[in-house]
C-alpha positions, 0 to 999 in steps of 0.5 A: 514791812516796806513791802507790806506798805507798798502792797497796801498802797497798791491795793488801796489805789484800786479799792479806795474809791469803792470803800469811800462810796460804801461809807458814804452810803452807810452814812446816808442809811438812816434805817440801819444808822450806818451799821454794816458788816465786814462781809457787806463791805467786802461784797460791795468792794468786790462788785465795784472794783475791776478785777479781783481783790483779796477778801482781807484787802477791803478791811485793811484799806478801811483801817488805812483810810481811817488812820488817814482821817478820810473816814471814821467808824466804830466797832459795834461787835468785833466777834460779828464784824459789825461796824458803824460808819460815823461822820468825820470827827466823831471819834478821837482815836483814829485807830480801828 
């Protein structure tokens, strides 16, 4: 478990800024009301981070940032991996 946490922290160090920028863009997106898919998130991260990242890394860091209270989002359709970015404080669970 400690190794998993260390690995997530290492990945977060390289992807956190890209994910925060992506969520900020989604919050400003009035046309889609903040909605995004996991594939859109992964595409953005892969194109805005130097070096490659595992496709699942963006998802895991997204959840970690939510648990840390840095971003908020809700799941619109888990089967379609569809989410909506929310202003901080909109939800109270703190878990994805």
